N, C-alpha and C positions, 0 to 999 in steps of 0.2 A: 542174595544178590550183591554183584560187585559191577565197578566200572568197565565198560568195553575195554578192553585193551589195545589200544590204537596209539596210543604217545607213548616213544621212547623218553623216559623219564629220568632226570638229574637227581641223585639221593640226595634232594634238599629242599625243603619244607619253610618257604619264608612266612612269616607269620606277622608282620610288620613293616611297614616303610615311609619313609618320609624323604620328599625331594626325589635326589638323586640314587637313594640308597634302599637298602632290603635288608632286613635281618630275620634268621632263620629262628627256630625253636629251639635249638640251641645257644644263640646268642650273639651269633657269629655275623659280621657285617659284610655286606657286599656293595659292590659301585652296579649300579643298572644301565650299563651303554647300549642295551637293548631296547628298554623300556614295554619287553613283552608285545613284540611282533610291532613297535610303532606305535603302540597304542597309547601309553602315557606320554602325552604331551606337553602338559603344564605341572609335572612331578606329582610324584604320590603323595597323596593325603593333602594337599593343599591346602590350607584353612578355608579361602574362600568356599573354594570348590565342595569340600564336606559341609560348612555352614549351609550352602545353598541344598545340596541334597537332603541335609536335615531337614531345613525348612520348609521345603517341598513335602516331605514325608508326613510331618505334621499335619499339613492340611490335606491334599488329596493325593496320590500316587498314581492311580490309574483310573479312566474308565475309558470306553470305547468311541472310534472315532464319531459315531453317529449324533456325538453333541459339540457345543463350542468348546476350545480349547483355545485359549488367548497367547499361552506360550508356545503354540505352533507358531502363531503370528509374530510374536516378537522374534521370536528365533531365525525366522525366515527373513525378516527384514533386517537382523544385527548382521546376519552370515552374507544376504547379498550385497551389503554396503560395505562391510570388513572384506571382502573377496574380490569386489570390484565388478558383481554381475548383480547389480539392484534390480535390472528389471526382468529378470530369469523369475522361473516359480520354483520350490520346492516340494518334494514327495520324500516325506520320512517314513523309514524302514529301520532293520534292526542290526543289518551288516552289511559288508562290501560286497559278499557274494548276493546279499539281496536285494542289492543296490545296483550290479551291473545285470541282474537276471530279468529287473524292471527296465532297466534303460533300453537292453536289448528288446525288450516286448514292447518298449515305445516306440522304437526307430520300426517296428514291424508294424504297428497300428499305423504310423503314419505315410508307409510306402508298399505297404501290401508284399514285401518281400522277404525271403529267408535266409539268404546267403551270408555269411559273414566272414570277414577279414579281419584275422589277426594275426599275430606276430610270433616269431620262434623265441622260445623261452617265455612266452607270458604265461602271468599268472591272474585269474578274475576270480577265482572262487571255486567252491565245489558242490555249488547248486548244477540244474540241468543244464542250461545253455552257458554258464559262466564256466564251468568245468570244462565244456564243449571247445570253449575257446581258449581253454590253458593247454598251454603245450607242454602236456605232461601225461603220456598215454597210462602211466602206473595209477594215476588215481581218477581216471573213467571206466565205464564200460559201456556195455551194448545201448543201454537204453540213451546214455549221453550220446555215443558216437552217430544217433541219427539226424544231428542237427547240422546242417551243411557249412562247414568251416573250411576255410582255405589260409594257411598259414604263410606267410612273407616273411622274408629277411628284414631287418631292418636296415634304413637307409639305402634302399635301392629303388629308387625313384621310378626307374625303368621299368621295372617288373610292377612296381605299386600301377601302375599306368597301364598294364597289360593287363590286369588283374580286376579293377575297380570300374565295373562297369553300370550298365542301367539295370544286371540282375543283379547286384550288390543291395543288400536291407541296410548293413551298418558296417563300420571300419570301428572296432575298436583297442586302443593301445596304451598303456602305461605311459603317465608323464615320465616318470624314470622308473624302470624295471626293478624291482624290491628282490622278490624271490628269486629272479634272472640273475643277481648277481650286480648290483646296480651300474645298470647299461641305460644309458639318457639317448635319446633319438635327437639326430640333429633338428636345429632350429627348421631348415632349408626343408628336410625332411618331413617335419609336421605341415610343414607352410603347402606342400606338394600334396599331403592327403586331405587339407582342407580344401583345394582346389580341385581335385578330383571328387570330392563328395557334391559339392557345389554342382558341380558340371553334370554328375550322374544322379542328383537327388539323393544321393545315398547319406546316411546319418554318420556324423563323428563323434564317437563317446571316446571321450578320457576320462580313464580312471587313473582318479588321483585317492585310492584308498590308502594308499603306504604314502605317496608323495607330495599330498596336499596338506592343508591346515598348516601353512606355515614352515615346513619342515625344513624347505630346500631355501629360505631366503627369499621367497615371493610367495603369497598365499596357495597357488597352484603351481607345479612346477612347468605347466605348460603357456604359463605367461611369460618365460621368458622367451618364447618363440613368437608373441604377439598375435595370436591366435584364437579364435573365437569357436570352442566347440558348442556342437548342437547339444551336447549332454555329458554333465561332468557326474562322476560319480565320487561320494565320499563317504568314510567310516573311521574306524581306527581311531586316531588322535582326536575325534570328532568328540568324544566323549569322556575321554582321558581313564577308559575302564568301564565306562557303563554302556551296555550296548545300544548303538544308535550309527543308523546309516541314513544315506539320502542321496536321490539325484537332484540336480541343478538344470531345470529343463528350461531351454530357451524358448520367447515368446513366438516361435513357428510353431509350438505345438500346443493344439486345442485341448483344453481339456473337457470330460465330458464324465458325469457320475458312473461309479462302475467302472471307469478304464482301469483304474489301478487299486489294490487294496491290501489291508493288513489289521492285524488284530493288536499286534503291541505298538506298532511303528507311531513314535511320535506322544509317546503317552508323557502325562505331566514329569514322572522323575527322569525321562530320557529327554525333554528339553529342558529340565532344570539342568542338569548336566552339560549339556550343549550349549546353554546359557552361561555359565561358570567358565566353560573353557574359552569361548570367544570375550567375556568380560577380563579375565586375567591376560588371555594374549595380548589385549589393546591394551590395558592400565600398566603391564610390565613391558610393550614393546618386543616380544618375543618373537616375531618375523623377523624383524630385524639382529635382534641378536640370535639367533639360530644362522643369519650370514655369517655375522662376525665371529662367533664363536666356531663354527665349521670350517673358514678359511681357517683362519688361525691354527686350528686342530689338522686339517689336511696339509697344510704348509710345515708343519714341524714332524707328521708322520712321515711324510717323503723325505726327511734327513736320516729318517733312523736305518741304519744297517741291515739288511735283511729282509727290506721292502720291496716289492717290481714295481709296483702299481698302487696309484691312489686314485677313485672316481667319485663322482658325487657333487653335491650341493648342499649346502649348508651344512645341516647335522642329518642328512640323508647320505653315507661314506663307504664304499666298498674299497677293500684293500686285501692286495695278493702279496702273499709272504712269500720268500723263500723256501721254506720250511713248510710241511701240510699244513694247511690251513686248519685242519681237525686239530692238529697236534697243539698248534697256536693256541687256538680256543679252549681247549682242554687245561693246558698249564694256566692261562689266564685266569680259569673259572677256579681249579682245585688249588693253586698257589696262592694268587694273586686277591682271589674272590672277585673277579668281576666278569659279570655277564656280556658277551658278546651273540651275534646273530651267524648263523651259515647261510648257504642260499642254496640254489639247484648248480651254481657253478663250484664245485667244490673244490676251487682254488680262493675264493674268495670268503673273506669274513665283513659281515654287516655290520655297521656301527649306526645306531637308531635312539640316543639317549634322550630324556627330557628337552624339550627347547628350551628350558632356565638353566640348563647344567652349567655348571660355573666353573672359574679357573682354578679351584681345589680338585675338583673331579679329573678335569681336563688334565691338570699335571700330575696325577696319581695314575691317571691312565696312560700316558705317555710314557712315563717311568717303567711303567709294570713291561709296557708293550716293547720296549728298548732292552730291557733286562730278559725278556722271553728270546726275542730275534736273535740276541747276542749268543744265549746259550745254545741255541738250537745250531746256529752258525759255528760255534766250536764245534759241538757235536759231529758234524758233518765233516 
């Protein structure tokens, strides 16, 4: 048997990591400015993170959700307080797709409807309803297309008002689109969606799987718009590499035994990872650090020749280059050993470094980017 070949792979095998750096099996050192799809939030192999998991592993790593697990209570309390949603409840699962799947299911339980409003260039995961709400027909199949989903453009309030009515179950939108190319909905648009959902008893779901957990300079990207969603989905940076996801659920939802369920979600090791991340973020003030570092980084990128546009907030950054983005990424990786990310928008490079990325790493990236774009301009 061999792995099912669904991933195009770089000819690189990282075997060690620390902070914002990776080393491959030949000893070559790489700067990680992508964090494995925004997963690495507090840096690779953070000593507190590894110690927390080792300690938990020596006690108990797993038992089912049929027994008490005080780590779940501790994680829910800390997450609620740190995120600004202390009165919400937390359902723990294993991934962002699973979080969105459960959020959509909760919405339908609440109002008995099935129509979903999603947005162009969205990405919500690869499970059944989540992938149906993802604006990429290449990763959906007939069984997914049976869901009733209407895709709308960003920031068109009139069109939203025409399509969000009493037949809509849920509106799902990313705080900032990641795969879609670091596209941010206007604050006024998010407020309009909140108003329309309230008017028609539809459920507003904010997908903060990539844009949450302090990456933008607030705990959640939607908090810049000063709205309160009914459901918030999280994953990626929540566990710094350990599989964990969750749904933050407003007090308007009533919990019932059997309503949702998961085998592995909220297990002891996952909770230990989630707690370690929040403890590090709080102690090291990483939300504030992400905002300050991101502002500096974006300002300096804008001054580099060959850069057409820079978008984003904090350390969730999209940049468009005059040279083909794929060529810039390839050169950054092969010549300067820097990992960056692609997006569905082929013109955009995604930067999603760990939230504790420092000045040394920023300066190295800027120097390399400047050299790459300058060389591409000369070739043109």
